[in-house]
C-alpha positions as CSV (number, residue, x, y, z in Angstrom):
1,X,-12.6,20.1,3.8
2,X,-11.8,21.8,0.9
3,X,-13.3,25.1,1.1
4,X,-15.5,24.1,-1.9
5,X,-17.1,21.3,-0.7
6,X,-17.7,23.2,2.2
7,X,-20.0,25.7,-0.3
8,X,-21.4,22.8,-2.2
9,X,-22.5,21.2,1.4
10,X,-24.0,24.8,2.3
11,X,-25.7,24.7,-1.3
12,X,-27.4,21.3,-0.6
13,X,-28.8,22.5,2.8
14,X,-29.9,25.9,1.0
15,X,-31.8,24.3,-1.4
16,X,-32.9,21.2,0.9
17,X,-34.7,23.7,3.5
18,X,-36.3,25.9,0.5
19,X,-40.2,25.9,1.5
20,X,-39.5,25.3,5.2
21,X,-39.4,27.6,8.4
22,X,-35.7,26.9,8.7
23,X,-33.0,29.0,8.2
24,X,-29.5,27.6,7.4
25,X,-28.1,28.3,10.5
26,X,-30.3,25.9,12.3
27,X,-28.8,23.2,9.8
28,X,-25.4,23.3,10.8
29,X,-23.5,22.2,14.4
30,X,-20.4,23.2,15.4
31,X,-19.0,20.9,18.5
32,X,-22.4,18.6,18.4
33,X,-24.7,21.9,19.1
34,X,-26.8,23.9,16.7
35,X,-25.0,26.7,15.2
36,X,-26.1,30.2,16.6
37,X,-23.6,32.5,14.6
38,X,-25.7,34.8,13.0
39,X,-26.3,34.7,9.6
40,X,-23.9,37.3,8.5
41,X,-20.7,35.7,10.4
42,X,-21.6,32.1,9.4
43,X,-18.9,31.9,6.7
44,X,-16.2,32.6,9.0
45,X,-17.8,30.3,11.9
46,X,-18.2,27.4,9.8
47,X,-14.3,28.2,8.3
48,X,-13.0,28.1,11.8
49,X,-14.7,25.6,13.9
50,X,-15.3,21.9,13.3
51,X,-19.0,21.7,11.7
52,X,-21.4,19.3,10.6
53,X,-24.7,20.0,8.3
54,X,-27.7,18.6,8.5
55,X,-28.5,15.5,6.3
56,X,-32.2,16.0,5.9
57,X,-35.5,17.6,7.3
58,X,-38.2,15.9,9.0
59,X,-41.3,17.2,10.5
60,X,-40.0,20.6,9.7
61,X,-36.8,19.7,11.7
62,X,-33.0,19.5,10.6
63,X,-31.8,15.3,11.2
64,X,-28.0,15.0,11.7
65,X,-26.1,12.1,11.8
66,X,-26.4,10.3,15.0
67,X,-30.3,11.4,15.4
68,X,-32.7,8.5,16.0
69,X,-36.1,9.0,13.7
70,X,-38.7,6.1,13.3
71,X,-39.8,5.0,9.5
72,X,-43.6,5.3,9.3
73,X,-44.6,2.1,7.4
74,X,-43.1,-0.2,10.0
75,X,-42.5,1.5,13.1
76,X,-38.6,0.9,13.0
77,X,-35.8,2.9,14.5
78,X,-33.5,4.1,12.4
79,X,-29.7,6.1,13.8
80,X,-29.1,8.4,11.0
81,X,-25.5,7.4,9.5
82,X,-23.5,9.1,6.4
83,X,-25.7,7.2,4.0
84,X,-29.2,7.1,5.5
85,X,-31.5,7.2,2.7
86,X,-34.7,10.0,4.3
87,X,-37.4,10.2,1.7
88,X,-39.7,13.1,2.4
89,X,-43.3,11.9,4.3
90,X,-42.0,8.5,5.4
91,X,-40.0,9.0,8.6
92,X,-41.1,10.9,11.7
93,X,-39.8,12.1,15.0
94,X,-42.1,10.3,17.2
95,X,-41.9,6.6,17.8
96,X,-45.2,5.0,16.9
97,X,-47.7,3.8,19.4
98,X,-47.5,0.6,20.9
99,X,-50.4,-1.9,19.4
100,X,-52.3,-4.1,21.5
101,X,-53.6,-7.3,19.7
102,X,-56.5,-9.5,21.4
103,X,-56.2,-13.1,20.6
104,X,-59.3,-15.3,21.6
105,X,-58.1,-19.1,21.7
106,X,-60.4,-22.2,22.8
107,X,-59.2,-23.9,25.8
108,X,-57.7,-26.5,23.8
109,X,-55.4,-24.3,21.9
110,X,-54.3,-22.5,24.8
111,X,-53.4,-25.3,26.2
112,X,-51.1,-26.4,23.6
113,X,-49.5,-23.1,23.3
114,X,-48.9,-22.8,27.1
115,X,-47.0,-26.5,27.0
116,X,-45.2,-25.8,23.7
117,X,-43.9,-22.2,25.0
118,X,-43.0,-24.0,28.2
119,X,-41.1,-27.1,26.2
120,X,-39.4,-24.6,24.2
121,X,-38.2,-22.3,27.3
122,X,-37.4,-25.1,28.8
123,X,-35.4,-26.7,26.2
124,X,-33.3,-23.2,25.3
125,X,-32.4,-23.1,29.4
126,X,-31.1,-26.6,29.3
127,X,-29.0,-25.9,26.5
128,X,-27.8,-22.5,27.8
129,X,-26.9,-24.7,31.1
130,X,-25.3,-27.5,29.1
131,X,-23.0,-24.9,27.2
132,X,-21.9,-23.4,30.5
133,X,-20.8,-26.3,32.1
134,X,-18.7,-27.5,29.1
135,X,-17.2,-24.3,28.9
136,X,-16.3,-24.5,32.5
137,X,-14.3,-28.0,32.3
């Protein structure tokens, strides 16, 4: 990477962490671990080693490529990549709590549900067995 690109990334990260309790060296990884360089040695550390800058800050912690975060509106899990868009306040490090839903059914409805579920799984099993037998010929 060109030196000016390195400084552009460092400036982006510095702007990103404004107003947080993070230091810039906490948002840089070298060899896959968070950089523990002293701030005055940071520039030489970055020039010397393989490095990676944080993509965003979620809940006061830096987010790096390869981290798993959760989208709050629907609870979806996201593996962070180069082009992941992370809007402030819509992501969390904590997986959503599972929800239990109680459904009350009449006896006739329950019987219909069980019979149709069994038919569906039986059909799928039969199709899978048929395909396996065809490919083994």
